[in-house]
C-alpha positions in Angstrom: 0.1 -0.3 0.1 1.8 3.6 -0.9 0.6 7.0 0.9 -1.1 8.0 -2.5 -3.6 5.1 -2.4 -6.5 7.2 -1.0 -6.1 9.6 -4.4 -6.5 7.1 -6.6 -9.8 5.5 -4.6 -12.9 5.6 -7.6 -15.6 7.6 -6.3 -18.7 5.4 -5.7 -20.6 7.9 -7.8 -18.7 7.9 -11.0 -18.3 4.2 -11.2 -19.9 1.8 -8.4 -18.4 -1.5 -9.4 -15.1 0.0 -9.9 -15.3 2.0 -6.2 -16.3 -1.9 -5.1 -13.4 -3.7 -6.3 -11.0 -0.7 -4.9 -12.5 -0.9 -1.4 -11.5 -4.8 -1.3 -8.2 -4.6 -2.6 -6.8 -1.4 -0.9 -8.7 -2.2 2.4 -6.5 -5.2 1.8 -9.0 -7.8 2.2 -8.5 -10.1 -0.2 -6.2 -11.2 -3.0 -7.3 -12.8 -6.4 -6.8 -16.8 -6.5 -4.7 -18.5 -9.3 -8.2 -19.8 -10.4 -10.8 -17.9 -11.9 -13.5 -16.8 -9.3 -11.3 -18.0 -6.6 -10.4 -15.4 -3.7 -7.4 -15.7 -1.3 -8.7 -14.4 2.1 -6.3 -12.4 3.5 -6.2 -12.2 7.6 -8.0 -8.8 7.6 -10.7 -10.3 5.2 -11.1 -13.4 7.2 -11.0 -11.8 10.4 -14.6 -9.9 9.4 -15.9 -13.7 8.1 -14.5 -15.3 11.8 -16.4 -13.0 13.8 -19.7 -13.4 11.2 -19.2 -16.7 12.1 -18.5 -16.7 15.7 -21.4 -14.9 16.6 -24.0 -16.7 14.0 -22.6 -19.9 15.9 -23.5 -18.4 19.2 -27.1 -18.0 18.0 -27.5 -21.4 16.5 -26.3 -22.7 19.4 -29.1 -21.4 21.3 -31.3 -23.0 19.3 -29.6 -26.4 20.2 -28.1 -26.9 16.6 -24.8 -28.9 16.7 -22.6 -28.3 14.3 -21.2 -31.0 12.1 -18.8 -31.6 8.8 -19.9 -33.6 5.7 -17.7 -34.8 2.6 -16.8 -32.6 0.2 -17.7 -35.1 -2.9 -21.1 -36.0 -3.6 -21.3 -39.2 -5.5 -23.4 -38.6 -9.1 -25.8 -41.8 -7.9 -26.9 -40.3 -4.9 -26.8 -36.5 -6.1 -29.0 -37.5 -9.2 -32.2 -38.8 -7.0 -33.8 -35.7 -6.5 -34.0 -34.4 -10.4 -36.0 -30.8 -9.2 -32.7 -30.3 -7.0 -29.8 -31.2 -9.5 -31.2 -29.1 -12.1 -31.0 -26.1 -10.3 -27.0 -26.7 -10.1 -26.5 -29.0 -13.4 -24.7 -26.2 -14.9 -22.5 -24.8 -12.2 -21.7 -28.4 -10.5 -17.7 -29.2 -11.0 -17.0 -33.2 -11.5 -14.4 -35.1 -10.3 -13.8 -37.6 -13.3 -10.6 -38.9 -12.7 -7.6 -39.6 -10.1 -4.0 -39.7 -11.7 -4.7 -41.3 -15.1 -7.4 -43.5 -13.8 -11.0 -42.8 -15.0 -13.4 -43.2 -12.0 -16.0 -45.9 -12.5 -18.7 -43.0 -10.8 -18.5 -39.1 -11.2 -18.3 -37.3 -8.0 -19.4 -33.9 -7.7 -17.8 -31.0 -5.5 -20.3 -29.7 -3.2 -22.5 -26.8 -5.0 -24.8 -27.0 -1.5 -25.6 -30.4 1.0 -28.8 -31.8 0.5 -28.3 -34.6 -0.3 -25.6 -35.7 1.4 -27.6 -34.3 4.7 -30.2 -36.4 3.3 -27.9 -39.8 3.6 -27.0 -38.6 6.9 -30.3 -38.2 8.4 -31.2 -41.8 6.9 -28.3 -43.2 9.0 -29.4 -41.7 11.8 -33.1 -41.3 12.2 -35.1 -44.2 12.9 -38.1 -43.0 15.7 -39.8 -40.1 16.8 -37.2 -39.9 19.8 -34.7 -39.1 17.4 -36.0 -35.4 16.0 -35.7 -33.2 15.9 -32.1 -33.4 14.8 -30.7 -29.8 14.0 -27.1 -29.8 12.3 -24.9 -27.2 11.1 -21.7 -26.6 9.2 -19.6 -24.0 8.2 -17.6 -24.9 5.1 -16.6 -24.1 1.5 -18.4 -24.7 -1.8 -17.8 -24.5 -5.3 -20.3 -23.5 -8.4 -18.7 -22.4 -11.5 -19.8 -19.1 -12.0 -19.5 -17.0 -15.6 -19.1 -13.6 -13.8 -17.5 -13.1 -11.0 -17.4 -10.3 -8.1 -14.9 -10.8 -4.8 -17.4 -11.8 -2.0 -20.8 -11.3 -4.1 -20.1 -14.4 -6.5 -17.1 -16.4 -6.5 -16.7 -20.0 -7.8 -16.0 -20.9 -4.4 -17.0 -19.4 -1.6 -17.9 -20.0 2.3 -21.0 -20.4 3.9 -22.8 -22.0 6.4 -25.2 -24.9 5.4 -28.0 -25.9 8.2 -30.0 -28.7 7.8 -32.7 -30.2 10.3 -35.4 -32.7 10.7 -38.9 -32.6 12.3 -41.7 -34.9 12.8 -44.0 -32.7 11.8 -44.6 -30.3 8.9 -45.8 -27.2 11.6 -42.6 -27.9 13.5 -40.2 -27.8 10.6 -41.9 -24.6 8.9 -41.7 -22.7 12.3 -37.9 -23.6 12.8 -37.4 -22.4 9.0 -39.2 -19.3 10.0 -37.2 -18.8 13.2 -33.9 -19.1 11.5 -35.7 -16.4 9.3 -35.7 -14.5 12.5 -32.3 -15.0 13.4 -30.9 -14.1 10.1 -32.9 -10.8 10.6 -31.9 -9.8 13.9 -28.1 -10.9 13.4 -28.3 -8.4 9.5 -30.1 -5.8 12.4 -27.8 -5.8 15.3 -24.6 -6.9 13.8 -23.9 -6.0 10.2 -26.5 -3.0 10.8 -28.2 -3.8 7.5 -31.9 -3.1 7.5 -33.8 -6.1 5.4 -37.0 -6.8 4.2 -37.9 -10.3 5.0 -40.3 -12.3 3.3 -41.1 -15.0 0.8 -39.8 -16.0 -2.6 -42.2 -16.1 -5.2 -42.2 -19.7 -6.8 -39.6 -19.3 -9.8 -37.1 -17.9 -7.1 -37.8 -20.5 -5.0 -35.3 -22.7 -4.3 -35.1 -26.1 -5.6 -36.6 -29.1 -3.9 -38.1 -26.7 -1.4 -41.9 -26.0 -0.6 -41.2 -22.4 0.2 -38.0 -20.3 0.5 -38.0 -17.5 2.8 -35.3 -14.7 2.5 -34.0 -11.4 3.7 -33.2 -8.6 0.7 -30.5 -6.1 1.8 -30.5 -2.5 -0.2 -27.2 -1.4 -1.2 -26.4 2.0 -1.9 -26.7 2.0 -5.5 -30.1 1.2 -5.4 -29.6 -3.0 -5.9 -30.8 -5.5 -3.7 -28.6 -8.2 -2.6 -30.3 -11.4 -1.0 -28.6 -12.1 2.2 -29.8 -15.0 3.6 -32.4 -17.9 3.2 -34.2 -20.5 5.1 -36.1 -23.2 3.3 -39.0 -25.6 4.0 -38.5 -28.4 2.2 -41.2 -30.7 3.8 -40.6 -34.4 3.0 -39.3 -33.7 -0.7 -36.0 -35.3 0.6 -36.9 -37.6 3.0 -39.0 -39.0 0.6 -36.6 -39.5 -2.6 -34.2 -40.4 0.3 -35.8 -42.5 2.0 -35.7 -41.1 5.5 -38.2 -42.9 7.9 -39.3 -43.0 11.2 -41.5 -44.6 13.7 -44.0 -42.4 15.3 -45.2 -42.8 18.8 -48.1 -44.4 17.4 -45.7 -47.2 15.9 -46.4 -46.0 12.6 -44.1 -45.5 9.9 -43.5 -41.7 8.5 -41.2 -39.4 6.4 -39.9 -36.1 8.6 -39.9 -33.0 7.4 -37.0 -30.5 6.5 -35.3 -27.3 6.4 -32.2 -26.2 5.6 -30.9 -23.0 5.5 -27.3 -20.3 5.2 -25.7 -17.1 4.8 -22.3 -16.9 3.0 -19.3 -15.0 2.6 -21.5 -12.5 0.2 -22.3 -10.7 4.0 -19.4 -9.1 3.5 -20.1 -7.6 0.3 -23.3 -6.1 1.3 -21.3 -4.3 4.4 -19.5 -2.8 2.1 -21.7 -1.6 -0.5 -24.1 -0.6 2.5 -21.4 1.3 4.8 -18.0 2.1 2.9 -17.7 5.8 1.4 -15.0 7.1 -1.0 -12.4 6.7 1.7 -12.8 3.1 1.4 -14.1 0.4 3.9 -16.6 1.3 6.8 -17.3 -1.9 9.1 -19.8 -2.1 11.9 -17.8 -2.4 15.2 -19.3 -5.8 16.2 -17.6 -7.6 12.8 -14.5 -5.2 12.8 -11.7 -7.1 13.5 -10.0 -3.9 15.1 -12.0 -2.0 16.7 -10.0 0.5 18.3 -6.5 1.9 16.5 -4.2 3.4 18.4 -1.9 5.9 16.9 1.6 7.2 17.9 2.6 10.2 16.5 6.4 9.5 17.9 7.6 6.1 18.3 10.7 7.2 19.6 8.3 9.0 22.1 8.8 7.2 25.9 5.9 9.0 27.1 4.1 8.3 23.9 5.0 4.9 24.1 4.2 4.0 27.7 0.2 5.9 27.3 -0.5 4.0 24.2 0.2 0.7 26.1 -1.8 1.8 29.0 -4.6 2.9 27.0 -4.5 -0.8 25.2 -4.4 -2.7 28.4 -7.3 -0.4 29.4 -9.3 -1.2 26.3 -8.9 -4.6 25.7 -11.0 -6.4 27.8 -13.8 -4.9 25.7 -12.9 -4.1 22.7 -10.4 -5.2 19.8 -7.5 -2.8 20.0 -4.5 -2.2 18.2 -1.2 -0.2 18.5 0.0 1.0 15.0 3.3 1.8 16.1 5.0 1.2 13.1 7.7 3.5 11.0 5.1 4.5 8.6 4.6 8.3 8.7 1.7 9.2 10.7 -0.3 10.7 7.4 0.0 7.2 6.3 -1.3 5.4 9.4 -4.2 7.9 9.1 -4.8 6.8 5.7 -4.3 3.1 6.3 -7.1 3.2 9.4 -9.1 5.0 7.4 -9.2 2.6 4.4 -9.5 -0.3 6.4 -13.2 0.9 8.2 -11.2 1.0 11.5 -14.3 2.5 13.4 -11.9 4.3 15.9 -8.8 6.0 16.0 -6.9 7.6 19.1 -4.3 9.5 18.2 -1.2 9.9 20.9 1.0 12.8 20.4 3.0 15.4 22.1 1.1 18.3 22.5 -2.0 16.2 24.0 -0.2 14.3 26.3 0.9 18.0 27.8 -2.8 18.5 28.4 -3.6 15.1 29.7 -5.5 14.1 26.4 -5.7 12.2 23.3 -7.7 13.3 19.7 -10.2 10.3 19.5 -11.9 10.4 15.8 -14.8 8.0 14.7 -14.6 6.7 11.0 -17.7 8.0 9.8 -17.9 11.4 10.4 -14.2 12.0 11.0 -15.2 14.5 13.8 -12.4 14.4 16.3 -12.5 15.0 19.9 -10.3 15.4 22.6 -10.8 13.3 25.9 -8.8 13.1 29.1 -6.9 10.7 29.6 -9.0 8.9 32.6 -12.1 9.2 30.5 -11.0 7.1 27.5 -12.8 4.0 28.2 -16.0 5.8 28.8 -15.9 8.1 25.6 -14.8 4.8 23.8 -17.7 2.9 24.8 -20.2 5.4 24.5 -18.9 6.2 21.1 -18.9 2.8 19.6 -22.5 2.8 20.1 -23.3 6.2 18.3 -21.0 5.2 15.6 -23.5 2.0 15.0 -26.3 3.6 15.3 -25.4 6.4 12.9 -24.2 3.3 10.6 -27.4 2.0 10.9 -29.9 5.1 10.8 -27.4 6.4 7.5 -28.4 2.6 6.3 -32.0 2.6 6.9 -32.4 5.8 5.2 -30.6 4.9 1.9 -33.5 1.6 2.3 -36.5 4.3 2.6 -35.6 6.4 -0.2 -35.7 3.6 -2.5 -38.2 1.9 -1.7 -41.0 2.9 -3.9 -44.6 1.5 -5.4 -45.7 1.2 -8.8 -49.2 0.1 -10.1 -48.2 -1.0 -14.0 -45.5 -2.3 -15.6 -45.1 0.9 -17.7 -44.8 2.3 -14.3 -42.5 0.0 -12.9 -39.9 0.0 -16.0 -39.9 4.0 -16.1 -39.0 3.9 -12.8 -36.5 0.9 -12.2 -34.6 2.6 -15.1 -34.5 6.1 -13.4 -35.0 5.4 -10.1 -33.4 2.0 -8.8 -34.6 0.3 -5.8 -37.0 -1.9 -4.5 -40.8 -1.6 -6.2 -43.7 -3.0 -4.6 -46.2 -4.2 -6.8 -49.3 -6.0 -7.3 -47.9 -9.0 -8.8 -50.0 -12.6 -9.5 -47.2 -14.8 -8.6 -47.4 -17.0 -11.8 -44.0 -18.4 -13.2 -44.5 -17.0 -16.7 -45.7 -13.7 -15.6 -42.4 -13.2 -13.9 -40.3 -14.5 -16.8 -42.1 -12.0 -18.8 -41.1 -9.6 -16.5 -37.7 -10.2 -16.6 -37.3 -10.2 -20.3 -38.7 -6.9 -20.5 -36.9 -5.1 -18.0 -34.1 -7.9 -17.1 -35.4 -7.6 -13.2 -36.9 -10.3 -11.1 -39.0 -10.5 -7.9 -37.1 -10.0 -4.8 -39.6 -11.2 -1.9 -43.3 -11.0 -1.6 -42.8 -9.3 2.1 -44.9 -10.8 5.5 -46.8 -7.8 5.9 -48.8 -5.7 2.8 -51.8 -4.4 2.0 -54.1 -7.9 0.5 -56.3 -5.5 -0.9 -57.4 -7.1 -4.4 -55.8 -5.5 -7.7 -54.6 -5.8 -11.2 -51.4 -7.6 -11.6 -48.8 -4.8 -12.7 -47.9 -7.1 -15.5 -50.4 -9.3 -16.7 -53.7 -7.9 -15.1 -55.2 -10.9 -13.4 -56.8 -9.9 -10.3 -54.3 -10.5 -7.4 -54.1 -10.1 -3.5 -50.3 -10.5 -3.6 -48.0 -7.8 -3.5 -44.1 -8.6 -4.8 -40.8 -6.4 -4.3 -39.2 -6.6 -7.6 -35.9 -5.0 -8.4 -32.4 -5.2 -9.8 -30.0 -7.7 -7.8 -26.4 -8.5 -7.2 
């Protein structure tokens, strides 16, 4: 990283795509892997994912979800049992056909998702109603060969968690699928500071093999949506195909009812495109690998060094704190902290120390405050909360100002081409109707929100009477 990095950061209003790439690379989150569509997570980038994992995993465990690990490779004969499921992934599935120079007797698929492996696992571990519910999750990588790739948002290999459960009744399974969506919604709001729209996917956008797909949709700075988490009610679709049975309390035999749910590293992309600015990355404090950076104006000043160490010691029980005691220039240290999106900076210099103060500034508004040494901990504690509140408020305002309504396809098309965002429209829900909309506007449905006015209106595209309303828009 060079001193002029900030000067070369593309403005997000000039070229949002180039700005995004600049932030990802200049904040030192990743570098590109040697294979198309792959990334090397650098420590700072992986640190964000670690915090997402750690905090989400705590929420899963509150619901008695246990972590497991299933294999990377899936035999073709097993994968192809569920035809609807494989049809959706077929163009993206990578296949292992040889070991050395020997052709395998059966093709092996690199997992694009693990429904079929979990089904096999559940078949071997469920015999009685006493074995239910079974709730498992795994943190793994998956591969889907993408044509057009972008770091975090769409890559050929990505990291995620995929949860899978089995239940004795459809009601219990459906309720758990909704519960998981609530977990994602709360996590997005409280940890990622992403205001999201929860809802149900249309039939066209439903996960292959699911009876219902629930989603949270977030809106980026440029008005495009991003699917930020999904939870699927699978019914008995997979348990029938993979012959998973259990003996109920009346000694009868039934198929259990399943769910699957997951979020991916695209959440990091959502953070970047929602909160960051022309100076670089802006991170919510709860997923910032470094929450407070102490910057020494002089490294050879004994008092500065000692005060810096004392401040770190006082703060580190509550916050993730680092001291930048490198021999880089003071201006470079400030620029680097800005680019990396560190929430708070504490500048320790000789003039301030003569007055018994340090200078603290927040990444989002760049406001500087001189704080007495014995008040630093209290100030940081309050300012971190204020910082997060400002980020969330700004993101909510962006969502509100990019949310519209349209009654006709002409009104929608004109709107989406001039004012990008989420458009709530009356929609019949038919697959063929949505395909017409996509062909005409290059957009699709994002979700049917859980709450809306159910009054009957003509579908915005075909005119069929409907009581359904759905959000449509462009998405990453």
